[in-house]
Backbone bond lengths (Angstrom), bond angles and torsions (degrees), N, CA, C in turn:
res aa  C-N    CA-C-N  psi(-1)  N-CA   C-N-CA  omega(-1)  CA-C   N-CA-C  phi
1 R - - - 1.455 - - 1.508 114.19 -
2 V 1.288 117.73 -32.94 1.415 122.41 -176.14 1.499 109.76 -64.78
3 L 1.259 114.57 -47.03 1.527 116.16 -179.37 1.493 111.12 -65.63
4 E 1.301 122.41 -27.60 1.435 124.82 176.92 1.565 105.77 -69.71
5 Q 1.252 119.63 -43.03 1.431 118.48 -177.72 1.551 113.29 -69.87
6 L 1.382 117.24 -29.36 1.373 122.90 175.30 1.512 112.14 -68.39
7 A 1.352 110.05 -38.11 1.445 119.90 179.06 1.485 111.91 -67.22
8 K 1.290 118.54 -32.48 1.474 119.86 -179.49 1.577 106.95 -77.97
9 A 1.318 116.15 -38.58 1.476 121.92 177.42 1.514 110.31 -62.42
10 Q 1.315 116.02 -33.42 1.513 123.44 -175.64 1.636 102.41 -74.53
11 Q 1.298 117.63 -46.17 1.426 119.63 -174.90 1.566 108.10 -66.60
12 E 1.251 117.80 -37.25 1.569 124.39 -172.54 1.492 103.05 -73.10
13 A 1.312 118.85 -31.50 1.471 121.18 -173.98 1.547 112.79 -93.07
14 G 1.264 113.15 8.70 1.447 117.81 -179.05 1.498 113.78 70.43
15 G 1.300 124.71 16.38 1.418 126.79 172.68 1.549 113.04 97.30
16 D 1.296 118.74 14.21 1.469 122.06 -169.55 1.505 106.21 -108.22
17 V 1.268 118.04 -36.58 1.546 120.64 -177.59 1.432 115.48 -65.98
18 Y 1.360 114.96 -41.31 1.538 116.69 -176.14 1.433 117.27 -61.34
19 R 1.250 120.06 -17.51 1.450 128.26 175.68 1.512 110.41 -64.42
20 F 1.409 115.07 -30.12 1.530 117.96 -178.26 1.577 109.03 -84.86
21 Y 1.390 116.89 -18.60 1.365 116.52 -178.37 1.585 108.60 -89.35
22 L 1.298 121.46 -46.78 1.453 123.19 179.23 1.420 110.17 -138.14
23 P 1.290 117.66 131.60 1.505 124.12 172.25 1.430 108.26 -66.36
24 N 1.313 117.31 127.66 1.505 117.51 -165.46 1.459 108.69 -159.25
25 C 1.387 118.27 133.62 1.519 119.28 -179.43 1.568 106.35 -93.89
26 N 1.310 120.23 -1.58 1.389 114.87 179.10 1.502 111.95 -93.07
27 K 1.282 117.64 129.20 1.490 126.02 -171.04 1.553 107.56 -93.43
28 N 1.342 121.48 -6.99 1.413 124.13 -169.73 1.557 111.99 -89.47
29 G 1.327 116.18 4.43 1.518 119.36 178.82 1.516 109.34 91.83
30 F 1.295 116.57 4.46 1.527 111.87 176.78 1.540 108.78 -100.02
31 Y 1.365 112.07 147.54 1.504 117.43 -168.35 1.557 105.63 -106.10
32 H 1.338 115.53 112.13 1.493 124.66 178.27 1.488 106.69 -128.45
33 S 1.371 114.64 86.56 1.473 115.93 -172.68 1.534 112.42 -70.39
34 K 1.352 119.65 -11.35 1.380 124.50 178.77 1.544 111.75 -103.03
35 Q 1.368 118.05 5.24 1.411 119.28 -170.35 1.555 111.82 -71.77
36 C 1.378 115.40 -28.01 1.405 119.10 -176.89 1.519 110.28 -73.98
């Protein structure tokens, strides 16, 4: 559920807020903490 909430916040913020929650190389709103 937490990732869903972060995804909603990311979408509402235009893709800027999620960078503060999780460092992530994926710009599509998907959270892959080990992607880098």
